[in-house]
All heavy atoms as a GROMACS GRO file, in nm:
protein
  533
    1MET      N    1 -10.316 -12.814   6.791
    1MET     CA    2 -10.303 -12.793   6.653
    1MET      C    3 -10.199 -12.890   6.599
    1MET      O    4 -10.093 -12.901   6.661
    1MET     CB    5 -10.264 -12.651   6.613
    1MET     CG    6 -10.245 -12.621   6.470
    1MET     SD    7 -10.370 -12.569   6.349
    1MET     CE    8 -10.490 -12.472   6.418
    2SER      N    9 -10.223 -12.955   6.488
    2SER     CA   10 -10.136 -13.053   6.428
    2SER      C   11 -10.022 -12.985   6.351
    2SER      O   12 -10.045 -12.884   6.279
    2SER     CB   13 -10.214 -13.144   6.340
    2SER     OG   14 -10.124 -13.232   6.268
    3ASP      N   15  -9.903 -13.043   6.353
    3ASP     CA   16  -9.787 -12.994   6.276
    3ASP      C   17  -9.769 -13.088   6.157
    3ASP      O   18  -9.657 -13.112   6.118
    3ASP     CB   19  -9.661 -12.997   6.362
    3ASP     CG   20  -9.664 -12.884   6.464
    3ASP    OD1   21  -9.734 -12.783   6.443
    3ASP    OD2   22  -9.593 -12.899   6.567
    4ALA      N   23  -9.877 -13.128   6.096
    4ALA     CA   24  -9.869 -13.221   5.977
    4ALA      C   25  -9.797 -13.150   5.858
    4ALA      O   26  -9.814 -13.036   5.838
    4ALA     CB   27 -10.014 -13.259   5.933
    5VAL      N   28  -9.722 -13.231   5.790
    5VAL     CA   29  -9.650 -13.183   5.674
    5VAL      C   30  -9.755 -13.157   5.565
    5VAL      O   31  -9.841 -13.238   5.540
    5VAL     CB   32  -9.545 -13.279   5.625
    5VAL    CG1   33  -9.474 -13.233   5.501
    5VAL    CG2   34  -9.439 -13.301   5.747
    6LYS      N   35  -9.734 -13.042   5.496
    6LYS     CA   36  -9.829 -13.012   5.387
    6LYS      C   37  -9.754 -13.000   5.258
    6LYS      O   38  -9.636 -12.984   5.257
    6LYS     CB   39  -9.908 -12.884   5.417
    6LYS     CG   40  -9.997 -12.895   5.548
    6LYS     CD   41 -10.076 -12.770   5.566
    6LYS     CE   42 -10.178 -12.796   5.669
    6LYS     NZ   43 -10.156 -12.756   5.800
    7GLY      N   44  -9.824 -12.988   5.145
    7GLY     CA   45  -9.767 -12.968   5.015
    7GLY      C   46  -9.693 -13.091   4.961
    7GLY      O   47  -9.724 -13.204   5.011
    8PRO      N   48  -9.602 -13.069   4.866
    8PRO     CA   49  -9.534 -13.186   4.803
    8PRO      C   50  -9.464 -13.276   4.906
    8PRO      O   51  -9.460 -13.399   4.887
    8PRO     CB   52  -9.433 -13.118   4.716
    8PRO     CG   53  -9.484 -12.984   4.684
    8PRO     CD   54  -9.562 -12.945   4.812
    9ALA      N   55  -9.410 -13.216   5.014
    9ALA     CA   56  -9.343 -13.303   5.115
    9ALA      C   57  -9.425 -13.399   5.183
    9ALA      O   58  -9.382 -13.500   5.237
    9ALA     CB   59  -9.271 -13.212   5.211
   10SER      N   60  -9.560 -13.384   5.180
   10SER     CA   61  -9.651 -13.477   5.238
   10SER      C   62  -9.646 -13.617   5.172
   10SER      O   63  -9.686 -13.717   5.228
   10SER     CB   64  -9.792 -13.419   5.245
   10SER     OG   65  -9.848 -13.412   5.121
   11TYR      N   66  -9.599 -13.619   5.046
   11TYR     CA   67  -9.587 -13.740   4.973
   11TYR      C   68  -9.458 -13.819   5.007
   11TYR      O   69  -9.447 -13.940   4.970
   11TYR     CB   70  -9.588 -13.713   4.824
   11TYR     CG   71  -9.719 -13.669   4.757
   11TYR    CD1   72  -9.762 -13.545   4.764
   11TYR    CD2   73  -9.796 -13.767   4.706
   11TYR    CE1   74  -9.881 -13.508   4.705
   11TYR    CE2   75  -9.919 -13.730   4.640
   11TYR     CZ   76  -9.961 -13.603   4.652
   11TYR     OH   77 -10.074 -13.563   4.588
   12PHE      N   78  -9.362 -13.755   5.070
   12PHE     CA   79  -9.228 -13.816   5.084
   12PHE      C   80  -9.225 -13.949   5.158
   12PHE      O   81  -9.155 -14.038   5.108
   12PHE     CB   82  -9.132 -13.721   5.142
   12PHE     CG   83  -9.099 -13.600   5.057
   12PHE    CD1   84  -9.018 -13.500   5.100
   12PHE    CD2   85  -9.145 -13.589   4.923
   12PHE    CE1   86  -8.976 -13.394   5.020
   12PHE    CE2   87  -9.107 -13.481   4.843
   12PHE     CZ   88  -9.028 -13.381   4.891
   13PRO      N   89  -9.300 -13.969   5.268
   13PRO     CA   90  -9.297 -14.098   5.334
   13PRO      C   91  -9.348 -14.211   5.244
   13PRO      O   92  -9.288 -14.320   5.237
   13PRO     CB   93  -9.381 -14.081   5.455
   13PRO     CG   94  -9.380 -13.934   5.482
   13PRO     CD   95  -9.373 -13.869   5.348
   14ALA      N   96  -9.455 -14.183   5.169
   14ALA     CA   97  -9.510 -14.288   5.080
   14ALA      C   98  -9.414 -14.310   4.965
   14ALA      O   99  -9.401 -14.425   4.919
   14ALA     CB  100  -9.645 -14.234   5.025
   15ILE      N  101  -9.346 -14.210   4.915
   15ILE     CA  102  -9.248 -14.230   4.802
   15ILE      C  103  -9.135 -14.320   4.854
   15ILE      O  104  -9.102 -14.413   4.780
   15ILE     CB  105  -9.199 -14.094   4.751
   15ILE    CG1  106  -9.309 -14.014   4.686
   15ILE    CG2  107  -9.072 -14.112   4.668
   15ILE    CD1  108  -9.272 -13.869   4.657
   16GLU      N  109  -9.079 -14.295   4.967
   16GLU     CA  110  -8.974 -14.371   5.021
   16GLU      C  111  -9.017 -14.517   5.040
   16GLU      O  112  -8.944 -14.610   5.008
   16GLU     CB  113  -8.914 -14.315   5.147
   16GLU     CG  114  -8.843 -14.183   5.121
   16GLU     CD  115  -8.784 -14.121   5.251
   16GLU    OE1  116  -8.830 -14.148   5.363
   16GLU    OE2  117  -8.689 -14.044   5.234
   17LYS      N  118  -9.138 -14.540   5.095
   17LYS     CA  119  -9.189 -14.673   5.120
   17LYS      C  120  -9.215 -14.747   4.994
   17LYS      O  121  -9.174 -14.863   4.975
   17LYS     CB  122  -9.316 -14.667   5.204
   17LYS     CG  123  -9.375 -14.800   5.240
   17LYS     CD  124  -9.493 -14.783   5.325
   17LYS     CE  125  -9.547 -14.918   5.370
   17LYS     NZ  126  -9.670 -14.909   5.440
   18LYS      N  127  -9.276 -14.682   4.894
   18LYS     CA  128  -9.313 -14.747   4.772
   18LYS      C  129  -9.198 -14.785   4.679
   18LYS      O  130  -9.194 -14.889   4.622
   18LYS     CB  131  -9.419 -14.664   4.694
   18LYS     CG  132  -9.468 -14.736   4.567
   18LYS     CD  133  -9.583 -14.665   4.510
   18LYS     CE  134  -9.637 -14.751   4.390
   18LYS     NZ  135  -9.766 -14.704   4.341
   19TYR      N  136  -9.100 -14.694   4.664
   19TYR     CA  137  -8.992 -14.701   4.571
   19TYR      C  138  -8.861 -14.746   4.630
   19TYR      O  139  -8.758 -14.774   4.564
   19TYR     CB  140  -8.981 -14.576   4.488
   19TYR     CG  141  -9.108 -14.538   4.421
   19TYR    CD1  142  -9.187 -14.434   4.469
   19TYR    CD2  143  -9.156 -14.616   4.309
   19TYR    CE1  144  -9.308 -14.401   4.406
   19TYR    CE2  145  -9.278 -14.586   4.249
   19TYR     CZ  146  -9.348 -14.480   4.300
   19TYR     OH  147  -9.470 -14.446   4.240
   20GLY      N  148  -8.853 -14.746   4.766
   20GLY     CA  149  -8.731 -14.800   4.836
   20GLY      C  150  -8.605 -14.713   4.828
   20GLY      O  151  -8.497 -14.764   4.848
   21ARG      N  152  -8.623 -14.587   4.794
   21ARG     CA  153  -8.510 -14.496   4.783
   21ARG      C  154  -8.543 -14.374   4.870
   21ARG      O  155  -8.656 -14.326   4.865
   21ARG     CB  156  -8.481 -14.451   4.647
   21ARG     CG  157  -8.438 -14.555   4.552
   21ARG     CD  158  -8.431 -14.497   4.409
   21ARG     NE  159  -8.298 -14.503   4.360
   21ARG     CZ  160  -8.264 -14.481   4.233
   21ARG    NH1  161  -8.357 -14.455   4.145
   21ARG    NH2  162  -8.143 -14.495   4.193
   22PRO      N  163  -8.446 -14.311   4.937
   22PRO     CA  164  -8.468 -14.198   5.011
   22PRO      C  165  -8.498 -14.076   4.925
   22PRO      O  166  -8.453 -14.069   4.806
   22PRO     CB  167  -8.343 -14.172   5.092
   22PRO     CG  168  -8.233 -14.258   5.024
   22PRO     CD  169  -8.304 -14.362   4.949
   23VAL      N  170  -8.577 -13.983   4.971
   23VAL     CA  171  -8.612 -13.862   4.898
   23VAL      C  172  -8.490 -13.788   4.849
   23VAL      O  173  -8.482 -13.738   4.745
   23VAL     CB  174  -8.707 -13.779   4.974
   23VAL    CG1  175  -8.722 -13.643   4.910
   23VAL    CG2  176  -8.846 -13.841   4.983
   24ALA      N  177  -8.386 -13.784   4.940
   24ALA     CA  178  -8.266 -13.710   4.891
   24ALA      C  179  -8.206 -13.770   4.773
   24ALA      O  180  -8.148 -13.698   4.690
   24ALA     CB  181  -8.164 -13.718   5.019
   25GLU      N  182  -8.214 -13.903   4.757
   25GLU     CA  183  -8.158 -13.967   4.640
   25GLU      C  184  -8.242 -13.927   4.508
   25GLU      O  185  -8.184 -13.896   4.402
   25GLU     CB  186  -8.161 -14.115   4.658
   25GLU     CG  187  -8.086 -14.193   4.550
   25GLU     CD  188  -8.075 -14.336   4.578
   25GLU    OE1  189  -8.055 -14.379   4.705
   25GLU    OE2  190  -8.084 -14.412   4.483
   26TRP      N  191  -8.377 -13.926   4.524
   26TRP     CA  192  -8.460 -13.885   4.413
   26TRP      C  193  -8.421 -13.734   4.372
   26TRP      O  194  -8.415 -13.703   4.255
   26TRP     CB  195  -8.605 -13.893   4.446
   26TRP     CG  196  -8.650 -14.035   4.451
   26TRP    CD1  197  -8.697 -14.102   4.562
   26TRP    CD2  198  -8.656 -14.128   4.345
   26TRP    NE1  199  -8.731 -14.235   4.533
   26TRP    CE2  200  -8.707 -14.251   4.400
   26TRP    CE3  201  -8.629 -14.126   4.213
   26TRP    CZ2  202  -8.728 -14.364   4.318
   26TRP    CZ3  203  -8.647 -14.239   4.131
   26TRP    CH2  204  -8.698 -14.357   4.184
   27LYS      N  205  -8.416 -13.651   4.473
   27LYS     CA  206  -8.385 -13.508   4.450
   27LYS      C  207  -8.250 -13.496   4.386
   27LYS      O  208  -8.230 -13.404   4.294
   27LYS     CB  209  -8.400 -13.427   4.576
   27LYS     CG  210  -8.550 -13.421   4.623
   27LYS     CD  211  -8.564 -13.369   4.760
   27LYS     CE  212  -8.566 -13.221   4.755
   27LYS     NZ  213  -8.594 -13.162   4.880
   28ALA      N  214  -8.151 -13.571   4.424
   28ALA     CA  215  -8.018 -13.568   4.360
   28ALA      C  216  -8.031 -13.601   4.213
   28ALA      O  217  -7.962 -13.543   4.126
   28ALA     CB  218  -7.919 -13.656   4.434
   29LEU      N  219  -8.106 -13.704   4.183
   29LEU     CA  220  -8.124 -13.749   4.043
   29LEU      C  221  -8.192 -13.631   3.960
   29LEU      O  222  -8.148 -13.605   3.847
   29LEU     CB  223  -8.223 -13.871   4.038
   29LEU     CG  224  -8.160 -14.008   4.066
   29LEU    CD1  225  -8.263 -14.111   4.076
   29LEU    CD2  226  -8.048 -14.042   3.966
   30ILE      N  227  -8.293 -13.569   4.023
   30ILE     CA  228  -8.359 -13.455   3.953
   30ILE      C  229  -8.255 -13.340   3.926
   30ILE      O  230  -8.246 -13.289   3.822
   30ILE     CB  231  -8.476 -13.405   4.030
   30ILE    CG1  232  -8.586 -13.513   4.034
   30ILE    CG2  233  -8.525 -13.271   3.979
   30ILE    CD1  234  -8.697 -13.491   4.138
   31ARG      N  235  -8.178 -13.307   4.027
   31ARG     CA  236  -8.079 -13.198   4.013
   31ARG      C  237  -7.968 -13.237   3.912
   31ARG      O  238  -7.916 -13.146   3.842
   31ARG     CB  239  -8.016 -13.167   4.152
   31ARG     CG  240  -8.108 -13.090   4.238
   31ARG     CD  241  -8.039 -13.038   4.363
   31ARG     NE  242  -7.990 -13.143   4.452
   31ARG     CZ  243  -8.059 -13.195   4.554
   31ARG    NH1  244  -8.184 -13.150   4.576
   31ARG    NH2  245  -8.006 -13.291   4.627
   32ALA      N  246  -7.937 -13.362   3.896
   32ALA     CA  247  -7.829 -13.402   3.806
   32ALA      C  248  -7.883 -13.422   3.664
   32ALA      O  249  -7.807 -13.429   3.569
   32ALA     CB  250  -7.776 -13.541   3.855
   33SER      N  251  -8.014 -13.420   3.643
   33SER     CA  252  -8.067 -13.442   3.511
   33SER      C  253  -8.046 -13.314   3.425
   33SER      O  254  -8.051 -13.201   3.474
   33SER     CB  255  -8.222 -13.456   3.520
   33SER     OG  256  -8.280 -13.453   3.392
   34PRO      N  257  -8.016 -13.337   3.294
   34PRO     CA  258  -8.002 -13.218   3.206
   34PRO      C  259  -8.136 -13.151   3.176
   34PRO      O  260  -8.143 -13.042   3.125
   34PRO     CB  261  -7.944 -13.285   3.084
   34PRO     CG  262  -7.988 -13.423   3.080
   34PRO     CD  263  -7.993 -13.462   3.226
   35LEU      N  264  -8.247 -13.220   3.213
   35LEU     CA  265  -8.381 -13.158   3.191
   35LEU      C  266  -8.400 -13.048   3.295
   35LEU      O  267  -8.354 -13.058   3.401
   35LEU     CB  268  -8.492 -13.265   3.200
   35LEU     CG  269  -8.469 -13.390   3.113
   35LEU    CD1  270  -8.577 -13.492   3.148
   35LEU    CD2  271  -8.487 -13.342   2.965
   36VAL      N  272  -8.480 -12.944   3.254
   36VAL     CA  273  -8.498 -12.832   3.344
   36VAL      C  274  -8.647 -12.798   3.370
   36VAL      O  275  -8.684 -12.748   3.472
   36VAL     CB  276  -8.421 -12.707   3.311
   36VAL    CG1  277  -8.279 -12.727   3.317
   36VAL    CG2  278  -8.466 -12.655   3.170
   37LYS      N  279  -8.730 -12.833   3.269
   37LYS     CA  280  -8.872 -12.801   3.281
   37LYS      C  281  -8.945 -12.902   3.371
   37LYS      O  282  -8.922 -13.020   3.369
   37LYS     CB  283  -8.935 -12.793   3.145
   37LYS     CG  284  -8.888 -12.676   3.063
   37LYS     CD  285  -8.960 -12.669   2.931
   37LYS     CE  286  -8.913 -12.553   2.844
   37LYS     NZ  287  -8.974 -12.542   2.722
   38HIS      N  288  -9.045 -12.851   3.441
   38HIS     CA  289  -9.119 -12.931   3.537
   38HIS      C  290  -9.169 -13.059   3.476
   38HIS      O  291  -9.148 -13.170   3.520
   38HIS     CB  292  -9.234 -12.846   3.603
   38HIS     CG  293  -9.311 -12.918   3.701
   38HIS    ND1  294  -9.285 -12.908   3.842
   38HIS    CD2  295  -9.411 -13.009   3.693
   38HIS    CE1  296  -9.373 -12.982   3.907
   38HIS    NE2  297  -9.444 -13.045   3.823
   39MET      N  298  -9.255 -13.044   3.364
   39MET     CA  299  -9.318 -13.159   3.309
   39MET      C  300  -9.221 -13.253   3.239
   39MET      O  301  -9.242 -13.373   3.240
   39MET     CB  302  -9.431 -13.120   3.218
   39MET     CG  303  -9.556 -13.075   3.295
   39MET     SD  304  -9.612 -13.180   3.427
   39MET     CE  305  -9.651 -13.335   3.338
   40GLU      N  306  -9.109 -13.205   3.187
   40GLU     CA  307  -9.008 -13.289   3.132
   40GLU      C  308  -8.947 -13.379   3.241
   40GLU      O  309  -8.935 -13.501   3.221
   40GLU     CB  310  -8.892 -13.205   3.078
   40GLU     CG  311  -8.920 -13.130   2.952
   40GLU     CD  312  -8.802 -13.046   2.907
   40GLU    OE1  313  -8.717 -13.007   2.989
   40GLU    OE2  314  -8.807 -13.019   2.784
   41LEU      N  315  -8.925 -13.322   3.362
   41LEU     CA  316  -8.872 -13.400   3.469
   41LEU      C  317  -8.972 -13.499   3.521
   41LEU      O  318  -8.942 -13.616   3.551
   41LEU     CB  319  -8.826 -13.305   3.583
   41LEU     CG  320  -8.697 -13.230   3.549
   41LEU    CD1  321  -8.681 -13.102   3.641
   41LEU    CD2  322  -8.575 -13.311   3.564
   42VAL      N  323  -9.099 -13.457   3.532
   42VAL     CA  324  -9.203 -13.549   3.578
   42VAL      C  325  -9.215 -13.668   3.481
   42VAL      O  326  -9.216 -13.784   3.531
   42VAL     CB  327  -9.340 -13.479   3.594
   42VAL    CG1  328  -9.455 -13.575   3.611
   42VAL    CG2  329  -9.336 -13.379   3.708
   43ASN      N  330  -9.219 -13.639   3.356
   43ASN     CA  331  -9.229 -13.749   3.254
   43ASN      C  332  -9.111 -13.840   3.254
   43ASN      O  333  -9.123 -13.957   3.234
   43ASN     CB  334  -9.257 -13.690   3.114
   43ASN     CG  335  -9.398 -13.628   3.109
   43ASN    OD1  336  -9.490 -13.671   3.173
   43ASN    ND2  337  -9.413 -13.530   3.021
   44TRP      N  338  -8.996 -13.783   3.275
   44TRP     CA  339  -8.871 -13.863   3.287
   44TRP      C  340  -8.876 -13.955   3.404
   44TRP      O  341  -8.840 -14.074   3.394
   44TRP     CB  342  -8.748 -13.761   3.291
   44TRP     CG  343  -8.617 -13.835   3.323
   44TRP    CD1  344  -8.552 -13.912   3.244
   44TRP    CD2  345  -8.548 -13.827   3.440
   44TRP    NE1  346  -8.431 -13.956   3.306
   44TRP    CE2  347  -8.430 -13.902   3.434
   44TRP    CE3  348  -8.567 -13.756   3.564
   44TRP    CZ2  349  -8.337 -13.914   3.530
   44TRP    CZ3  350  -8.472 -13.770   3.665
   44TRP    CH2  351  -8.358 -13.848   3.645
   45LEU      N  352  -8.913 -13.902   3.522
   45LEU     CA  353  -8.931 -13.994   3.635
   45LEU      C  354  -9.022 -14.108   3.618
   45LEU      O  355  -9.000 -14.217   3.660
   45LEU     CB  356  -8.967 -13.914   3.763
   45LEU     CG  357  -8.852 -13.821   3.817
   45LEU    CD1  358  -8.916 -13.734   3.932
   45LEU    CD2  359  -8.738 -13.901   3.874
   46LYS      N  360  -9.133 -14.068   3.555
   46LYS     CA  361  -9.228 -14.176   3.528
   46LYS      C  362  -9.189 -14.283   3.428
   46LYS      O  363  -9.197 -14.394   3.450
   46LYS     CB  364  -9.362 -14.102   3.471
   46LYS     CG  365  -9.433 -14.023   3.572
   46LYS     CD  366  -9.541 -13.936   3.519
   46LYS     CE  367  -9.649 -14.004   3.440
   46LYS     NZ  368  -9.753 -13.918   3.391
   47ALA      N  369  -9.120 -14.231   3.321
   47ALA     CA  370  -9.074 -14.324   3.214
   47ALA      C  371  -8.953 -14.408   3.252
   47ALA      O  372  -8.945 -14.528   3.232
   47ALA     CB  373  -9.050 -14.253   3.084
   48GLU      N  374  -8.854 -14.341   3.316
   48GLU     CA  375  -8.729 -14.405   3.341
   48GLU      C  376  -8.718 -14.475   3.480
   48GLU      O  377  -8.645 -14.568   3.497
   48GLU     CB  378  -8.611 -14.301   3.340
   48GLU     CG  379  -8.596 -14.246   3.201
   48GLU     CD  380  -8.544 -14.354   3.094
   48GLU    OE1  381  -8.462 -14.441   3.136
   48GLU    OE2  382  -8.599 -14.347   2.979
   49HIS      N  383  -8.806 -14.429   3.570
   49HIS     CA  384  -8.793 -14.481   3.706
   49HIS      C  385  -8.924 -14.536   3.761
   49HIS      O  386  -8.926 -14.584   3.870
   49HIS     CB  387  -8.743 -14.374   3.799
   49HIS     CG  388  -8.605 -14.326   3.767
   49HIS    ND1  389  -8.488 -14.401   3.792
   49HIS    CD2  390  -8.564 -14.214   3.702
   49HIS    CE1  391  -8.387 -14.336   3.748
   49HIS    NE2  392  -8.431 -14.220   3.692
   50GLY      N  393  -9.028 -14.540   3.683
   50GLY     CA  394  -9.156 -14.603   3.716
   50GLY      C  395  -9.240 -14.530   3.825
   50GLY      O  396  -9.319 -14.593   3.888
   51LEU      N  397  -9.208 -14.406   3.852
   51LEU     CA  398  -9.289 -14.332   3.954
   51LEU      C  399  -9.430 -14.297   3.901
   51LEU      O  400  -9.441 -14.282   3.780
   51LEU     CB  401  -9.222 -14.200   3.993
   51LEU     CG  402  -9.122 -14.213   4.110
   51LEU    CD1  403  -8.998 -14.291   4.072
   51LEU    CD2  404  -9.084 -14.077   4.159
   52GLY      N  405  -9.519 -14.296   3.991
   52GLY     CA  406  -9.660 -14.253   3.952
   52GLY      C  407  -9.651 -14.098   3.935
   52GLY      O  408  -9.561 -14.031   3.982
   53HIS      N  409  -9.759 -14.046   3.867
   53HIS     CA  410  -9.757 -13.904   3.836
   53HIS      C  411  -9.749 -13.814   3.962
   53HIS      O  412  -9.677 -13.718   3.966
   53HIS     CB  413  -9.884 -13.871   3.755
   53HIS     CG  414  -9.886 -13.731   3.706
   53HIS    ND1  415  -9.818 -13.676   3.601
   53HIS    CD2  416  -9.946 -13.619   3.772
   53HIS    CE1  417  -9.836 -13.548   3.593
   53HIS    NE2  418  -9.912 -13.509   3.695
   54GLY      N  419  -9.834 -13.845   4.059
   54GLY     CA  420  -9.841 -13.759   4.183
   54GLY      C  421  -9.709 -13.756   4.254
   54GLY      O  422  -9.661 -13.655   4.303
   55HIS      N  423  -9.641 -13.872   4.264
   55HIS     CA  424  -9.516 -13.880   4.336
   55HIS      C  425  -9.405 -13.807   4.258
   55HIS      O  426  -9.326 -13.737   4.308
   55HIS     CB  427  -9.473 -14.031   4.356
   55HIS     CG  428  -9.554 -14.097   4.459
   55HIS    ND1  429  -9.568 -14.230   4.469
   55HIS    CD2  430  -9.638 -14.042   4.557
   55HIS    CE1  431  -9.649 -14.266   4.574
   55HIS    NE2  432  -9.694 -14.153   4.624
   56ALA      N  433  -9.405 -13.829   4.128
   56ALA     CA  434  -9.305 -13.760   4.039
   56ALA      C  435  -9.322 -13.611   4.048
   56ALA      O  436  -9.228 -13.535   4.068
   56ALA     CB  437  -9.311 -13.810   3.899
   57ASN      N  438  -9.445 -13.569   4.043
   57ASN     CA  439  -9.484 -13.423   4.045
   57ASN      C  440  -9.441 -13.368   4.181
   57ASN      O  441  -9.378 -13.254   4.182
   57ASN     CB  442  -9.631 -13.408   4.024
   57ASN     CG  443  -9.672 -13.263   4.009
   57ASN    OD1  444  -9.623 -13.195   3.916
   57ASN    ND2  445  -9.759 -13.215   4.090
   58ALA      N  446  -9.462 -13.431   4.285
   58ALA     CA  447  -9.427 -13.379   4.421
   58ALA      C  448  -9.273 -13.367   4.435
   58ALA      O  449  -9.232 -13.265   4.483
   58ALA     CB  450  -9.480 -13.476   4.533
   59LEU      N  451  -9.205 -13.462   4.390
   59LEU     CA  452  -9.056 -13.461   4.396
   59LEU      C  453  -9.002 -13.345   4.313
   59LEU      O  454  -8.915 -13.267   4.360
   59LEU     CB  455  -8.991 -13.588   4.347
   59LEU     CG  456  -9.001 -13.705   4.448
   59LEU    CD1  457  -8.968 -13.836   4.376
   59LEU    CD2  458  -8.912 -13.682   4.570
   60VAL      N  459  -9.048 -13.324   4.192
   60VAL     CA  460  -9.001 -13.221   4.100
   60VAL      C  461  -9.041 -13.087   4.155
   60VAL      O  462  -8.962 -12.994   4.161
   60VAL     CB  463  -9.061 -13.241   3.958
   60VAL    CG1  464  -9.027 -13.125   3.875
   60VAL    CG2  465  -8.999 -13.369   3.897
   61ALA      N  466  -9.167 -13.067   4.198
   61ALA     CA  467  -9.206 -12.943   4.252
   61ALA      C  468  -9.123 -12.897   4.369
   61ALA      O  469  -9.083 -12.784   4.376
   61ALA     CB  470  -9.362 -12.947   4.292
   62HIS      N  471  -9.104 -12.987   4.465
   62HIS     CA  472  -9.023 -12.952   4.583
   62HIS      C  473  -8.878 -12.927   4.550
   62HIS      O  474  -8.821 -12.824   4.597
   62HIS     CB  475  -9.031 -13.070   4.684
   62HIS     CG  476  -8.995 -13.033   4.821
   62HIS    ND1  477  -8.868 -13.042   4.873
   62HIS    CD2  478  -9.073 -12.991   4.919
   62HIS    CE1  479  -8.864 -13.002   4.995
   62HIS    NE2  480  -8.992 -12.967   5.032
   63THR      N  481  -8.820 -13.001   4.463
   63THR     CA  482  -8.679 -12.984   4.414
   63THR      C  483  -8.660 -12.852   4.341
   63THR      O  484  -8.573 -12.773   4.370
   63THR     CB  485  -8.629 -13.100   4.330
   63THR    OG1  486  -8.654 -13.221   4.405
   63THR    CG2  487  -8.487 -13.088   4.295
   64LEU      N  488  -8.756 -12.820   4.246
   64LEU     CA  489  -8.739 -12.697   4.176
   64LEU      C  490  -8.770 -12.571   4.262
   64LEU      O  491  -8.704 -12.474   4.244
   64LEU     CB  492  -8.838 -12.697   4.056
   64LEU     CG  493  -8.806 -12.796   3.948
   64LEU    CD1  494  -8.914 -12.779   3.830
   64LEU    CD2  495  -8.668 -12.783   3.894
   65ALA      N  496  -8.854 -12.586   4.360
   65ALA     CA  497  -8.877 -12.479   4.453
   65ALA      C  498  -8.752 -12.443   4.531
   65ALA      O  499  -8.723 -12.327   4.561
   65ALA     CB  500  -8.992 -12.513   4.546
   66GLU      N  501  -8.671 -12.542   4.565
   66GLU     CA  502  -8.552 -12.518   4.641
   66GLU      C  503  -8.451 -12.439   4.564
   66GLU      O  504  -8.370 -12.367   4.614
   66GLU     CB  505  -8.486 -12.660   4.675
   66GLU     CG  506  -8.560 -12.730   4.778
   66GLU     CD  507  -8.500 -12.866   4.808
   66GLU    OE1  508  -8.422 -12.919   4.725
   66GLU    OE2  509  -8.527 -12.919   4.917
   67ARG      N  510  -8.449 -12.457   4.430
   67ARG     CA  511  -8.354 -12.389   4.346
   67ARG      C  512  -8.412 -12.265   4.282
   67ARG      O  513  -8.353 -12.200   4.200
   67ARG     CB  514  -8.286 -12.482   4.242
   67ARG     CG  515  -8.372 -12.524   4.127
   67ARG     CD  516  -8.292 -12.608   4.028
   67ARG     NE  517  -8.374 -12.644   3.914
   67ARG     CZ  518  -8.349 -12.745   3.843
   67ARG    NH1  519  -8.240 -12.825   3.865
   67ARG    NH2  520  -8.426 -12.776   3.737
   68GLY      N  521  -8.537 -12.234   4.318
   68GLY     CA  522  -8.598 -12.112   4.272
   68GLY      C  523  -8.683 -12.120   4.145
   68GLY      O  524  -8.698 -12.022   4.075
   69GLY      N  525  -8.737 -12.239   4.126
   69GLY     CA  526  -8.830 -12.251   4.015
   69GLY      C  527  -8.783 -12.318   3.891
   69GLY      O  528  -8.691 -12.400   3.905
   70ALA      N  529  -8.836 -12.290   3.779
   70ALA     CA  530  -8.808 -12.339   3.645
   70ALA      C  531  -8.931 -12.399   3.585
   70ALA      O  532  -9.024 -12.426   3.644
   70ALA     CB  533  -8.693 -12.440   3.642
   0.00000   0.00000   0.00000
């Protein structure tokens, strides 16, 4: 049986490769943002940092899940 990563974290290697920043750095940016709603954060990452929708969504979903939602 494979131990493949599933869910939002499955995007992390592609995010690091495409945008040249470690996931921890993206998550720190999300945590430091004054925005709190999922789609506000997704749209911010897309507009300010040029992330694609799927990558931004995966980062936000994973980061918000760590702090218990929003």
